[in-house]
C-alpha positions in Angstrom: -25.6 -28.4 32.1 -28.8 -28.7 34.5 -28.2 -32.5 35.8 -31.4 -33.9 38.7 -31.0 -37.1 39.4 -31.7 -40.0 41.8 -28.8 -42.5 41.1 -25.0 -42.0 42.1 -22.6 -41.3 39.1 -20.7 -45.0 39.3 -25.0 -46.5 39.2 -25.9 -48.9 36.2 -29.2 -50.2 35.2 -29.6 -53.0 33.0 -32.7 -52.2 30.1 -34.2 -53.8 27.0 -35.2 -52.4 23.9 -37.3 -54.3 21.4 -39.3 -56.9 23.8 -41.3 -59.4 21.7 -43.2 -61.8 23.0 -41.9 -64.8 21.5 -38.6 -63.5 20.7 -34.9 -62.5 21.6 -34.3 -59.3 23.3 -33.3 -57.4 19.9 -30.8 -55.2 21.9 -29.9 -55.1 25.2 -28.3 -52.5 27.0 -27.4 -50.9 30.2 -27.9 -47.0 31.3 -25.3 -45.7 33.3 -24.4 -41.8 34.2 -21.4 -41.6 31.3 -22.9 -43.2 28.7 -26.2 -41.1 29.3 -24.3 -37.7 29.0 -22.4 -39.3 25.9 -25.8 -39.8 24.2 -26.9 -36.6 25.6 -23.9 -34.4 23.8 -24.7 -36.5 20.7 -28.7 -36.4 20.3 -28.4 -32.5 21.1 -25.2 -31.8 18.7 -27.1 -34.1 15.9 -30.4 -31.6 16.1 -27.6 -28.8 15.2 -25.1 -30.1 13.2 -27.2 -32.9 10.9 -30.4 -32.3 10.9 -30.6 -28.5 10.9 -27.9 -28.4 8.7 -30.5 -29.3 6.0 -32.5 -26.2 6.1 -32.9 -22.9 5.2 -31.3 -20.7 8.6 -34.5 -18.5 7.7 -37.0 -21.6 8.2 -38.8 -22.4 11.2 -37.5 -26.0 10.7 -33.7 -24.7 11.3 -35.3 -22.2 14.2 -37.0 -25.6 15.9 -34.2 -27.1 15.9 -32.1 -24.9 17.5 -34.5 -24.0 19.9 -34.6 -27.6 20.7 -30.8 -27.8 21.2 -30.7 -24.4 23.3 -33.8 -24.8 25.4 -34.8 -29.1 25.6 -33.9 -31.4 28.6 -32.8 -35.6 27.7 -34.8 -37.3 30.6 -33.6 -40.6 31.0 -36.3 -42.8 33.1 -35.7 -46.6 34.6 -38.5 -48.0 36.2 -37.7 -51.6 37.0 -41.6 -52.6 38.2 -42.7 -52.6 34.7 -45.6 -55.4 35.4 -47.0 -53.7 38.6 -45.3 -50.1 38.8 -47.0 -47.1 37.9 -44.6 -44.8 35.6 -47.3 -42.0 35.6 -46.6 -41.8 39.2 -43.0 -42.0 38.6 -43.3 -39.1 36.1 -45.6 -37.2 38.5 -43.3 -37.2 42.0 -40.8 -36.2 40.2 -42.8 -32.8 38.7 -44.1 -32.6 42.3 -40.7 -32.5 43.9 -39.0 -30.2 41.5 -41.9 -27.6 40.8 -39.9 -24.6 41.5 -36.9 -25.4 39.9 -39.4 -26.5 36.7 -41.1 -22.8 37.1 -37.7 -21.0 36.8 -36.8 -23.1 33.5 -37.0 -20.1 30.3 -38.0 -21.7 27.0 
């Protein structure tokens, strides 16, 4: 599918999940291009193979999950300045820099 990225295919970012005061990191991980593509495929496949399969084909839930599969994007943002950074500006800059592409997407 369509990929927009500001890193090369071999860049790796160390990230953490579940950070709580006075506790160890619950799940450290890395984010890289190959892993992200695997996660994307797994997530999108799960929406139709696992979740949609529990609903009747004529149901709104079944249709909604297939719409996600067919038209949504999985986005991964690594913003390394979590203390002084501005994640909203990071997202706004992305939207500003890709307005034409974003407006061309049919959902």
